[in-house]
N, C-alpha and C positions, 0 to 999 in steps of 0.2 A: 426428537432428542438430539441435542448437540453432541457431536463426537469429540472425545477427548483428544487434545492436540499433543502429540509426542514432543517433549522438549528436546531440542538438539543439545548434545554435549559437545565440548570442545576437545581438541587434541590434548590440551593441558589437563583436563579432567580425566581423560582416558589414560594418561601417563602417571596419574597419581598412584602412590604405593598404597594399595588397598589392604585391608585386614585379611591375612591368610586364614584358611579354614583349619579346624581341628577335625580329626577323623576318629571314629570308633568302629572297630570291626568286632562283632560279637558272635562268637560260636559259629563261624561260617564253615559250612561243608559243601563240597561240590564233587560230583562223580560224572564220569563219561562212559559211554558204551563203546567198547572196542570189539574187534573180531574175536578176541578170546574171552570176552565177558565184560562185566561192569568193573570199572577202575575208579577207585576213590582217590581223587586228586588232592583234596583238602579235607582235613578232619578236625572240625571244631576249633578253627583258628580264631584267636582273639588278640586284639592289638589296639592300643590307643596311640595316636600320633598328635603331638601338640601343635599349636599354631607356629608356623615358620620353622618347624623341625625338619631336619634332613635325615631320613631313615633309609638304610640300605638293607635289602633282603638278599641274603647270600645262601647259596646251596647248589647242589649238583643239578645238571639238566634233568627236567622231568619231575622236579620236586614240588611243583605247584606255584612257584613264585609269580610267573606270568599270569596264571589263572587268577590268582588273588588280585593282581594289578588290574586285570580286565573287569573283575567284579567291582572293585573300587571305582573304576571309570564308568561303570554302568553298561559296559559292553556285553557282560554276561550276568546271569542271575544265579545266586547260590541256591542249592537244594534246600538248605536250612540256614538259619542265622540271618544277620542283617549288617549292613554298612550304613553308618550315619555320618553325614557331613554337617557340622555345626548343629547336631541334634536332629537333622531331618533325614529320613530314609533315602538312600540312593536307589532309584528304581529304573533309571535310564541315563544315557549319556547327557552331559550338560556342559555348558560353556565354562562353568566354574572349575571343572576338572578336565584338563587336556592331557593327551598322551603323546609322548615322543617314543617312537619304536626303534628297533635295531636297524631296520632299513628306512632310509629317509622318506620314502613314499611321496616324493615331490611330483608335481605335475610337469611333465617334460615339455608341454606346449607353452608353458608360461616361463617368463624370465625369473631371475632371483627375486626381483622386486614384486612381480606378479604373484609369486608363491606366498610371500609374506603378506601381501595385500589381501589374499583370498579370504581368510577368516574375517578380516575387517569389513569386507564388502557385505557380510551378513549382519552387520550392525547398522540398522537403518537410521539411527539417531545421529550418525556422524556425516559431516559433509565430505565431499570428495577430497578437498584440500586437507581436512583433518585426518582422514584415513591415510593419505600420503605422508603427512608429517609423522604419524605414529609409526608407519612402516619404516620410514627412514631412521627413526630413533632406534628401532630394534636392530636394523642392519648395522648401524654404527656400534651398538652394544656388543654384537657378536663379531665385529671387525670385518664386515663385508661391504662397507659403503662404496668402495671402488668397483665392486662387482655387481651392482644392482641391476645393470642391463644385460648381464651375461646370461647365456643359455645354460640350462641345468647340465647338459652333456659336456660342457666345457669345464666343469668344476671337479676338483679332487674329492675323494671320499670324505675327508675332514671338512671341506667347505660345504658339501651337501648337508652334513649333519649340523653345521652352523645355521644354514638356511632353515632346516627343520626346527631347530631350537628357536630361532627368531619367529617362525610361523606359530609355534606353540605359545610363545610368550605374548605375541601381539594382541590377542583378545583380552589380555590382563586377567588370566585365571587365578583362582585362589589356591589351587592345588596343581602341581605339575607331576605327572606320573611318567617315569622314564624306564623303558624296558630294554636293558642292555644296549644303550645307544652308542657306545664306543667299542663294542666287541669286535667289529669288523675292521677297525682302524689300526694303522701301524703304531708302534710304541711311542715314537716321538710325537705324533699327532695327538695321541691319547693324553700324553703328559701335558701338552699345551692346553688341551680342553679341560683337564682337571683344574688347572688354575683359573681358566675362564669361567667355568660353571660355579666355582666358589665365589668369585667376584660378582657374578650375576645374581647368585642367591643372596648375597649380602646386600646388593643394591635394590633388588626387587622384592625381597622378603616373601618368597613362596614357601608353602608347605610342599616338600618334595619326598616322594616315595620312589626309590631307585632300585631296580632289580639288576643283579649281577651274579656271575659265578666266580668273579675275580676278587679274592679276599683282600688283596692290597688296595684295589680300587675302592672297595667298600670302606676300608679303614681310612683311606685318604679323604673320602667325601662325607661320610656319615657322622651325625651326632651319635647315632646308635647303629649297630650292626646286629641284625637278627638272623640266626642260623636255622635253616629249614632242614628237616629230615625228609627223605623221599618215601613214597609208597606206604602210607599216604603222607601228604605234606602236612607237617606240624612245625610250629615254632618250638625249638628245643632249648636254645640258649640265646642270651642277649649280652652284648658288650657295649658299654658306653665308651666312646673314644674321646678322652679328655685332653686333646691337643689344641693349641691355638691355631687359628687360621690366618693367612692361607697356609695349607699344608703341602709339603713337598713329598711326593710319593717315594722318593729315594732316601728320605731321612732315616737316621738310625732309630729315632723314637717311634716312627710309624712302622718300621720293620718289626719292632718288638711287639706292637699290637697285632700286626699281621701274623706273626709266628704263633701267638697265643690263640688267635681265632682259627688258624689252620689246624692246630693240634686239636681243638675242640671239634672242628668239622670232621677230622679223621676219626675221632672218638665216636661221633654220632654215626658215621658210616660203618664202623666196625660193629657197633651195637645193633644196627639194622641188619647187617649180614648174619650175625649170630642168631637174631630173632627169626630170620627167614629159614634157617637150617632145620 
């Protein structure tokens, strides 16, 4: 029997803007065993995310935001419920859904270029030249072309996160999952990255689910901001942010949204405290 020949694709094809995925999270629950007993991290969470939508999950630490992100990524399995990507169940990690974590988690023995190239080396249908062309495109997209030969230890925190972003984007996923990627950065670096990520989202049309505990950050980046209550994690309120892009995190209009969301988050926290008494 003649073996099928894998058709080689080109860098041009790899860099095409592909259709982003839509997500459906249906009644997802997840619990963990701790020293003090069983902890319900997520309780019947349901959420639909449209194609190319930018959704921010906001809540206090320990409210299950990152757990939900890991379940969407396929890194964890729910106890009950399901996650669908374009109607298909998510049961394991996949190249269509890539994660950018709070820590860059870069390979210190590789250069900036080598880190971005890493995921592309797993795509056998690309030639060496095409992989290099794609990696160079994403380094230019995140503003690091001049540093492609630099070692990781030579970079600032913000530059490391740019490398991490380029590495996540290089395989051209349909969904980008971001778990507090800017939390450890200084305010000025974060502000610059807010503008960059909005431009990249506009250029590459990814469905993005972004976890943060920073209300203003969520209002700056998200089409919608979803508020989580802790213990167990549930989606309690939703805010549509109807402001034009690019958004300035210091703008008066954005501050008004952030104030409304903060008040709602405090309300949720107070209700939880009363219920626990």
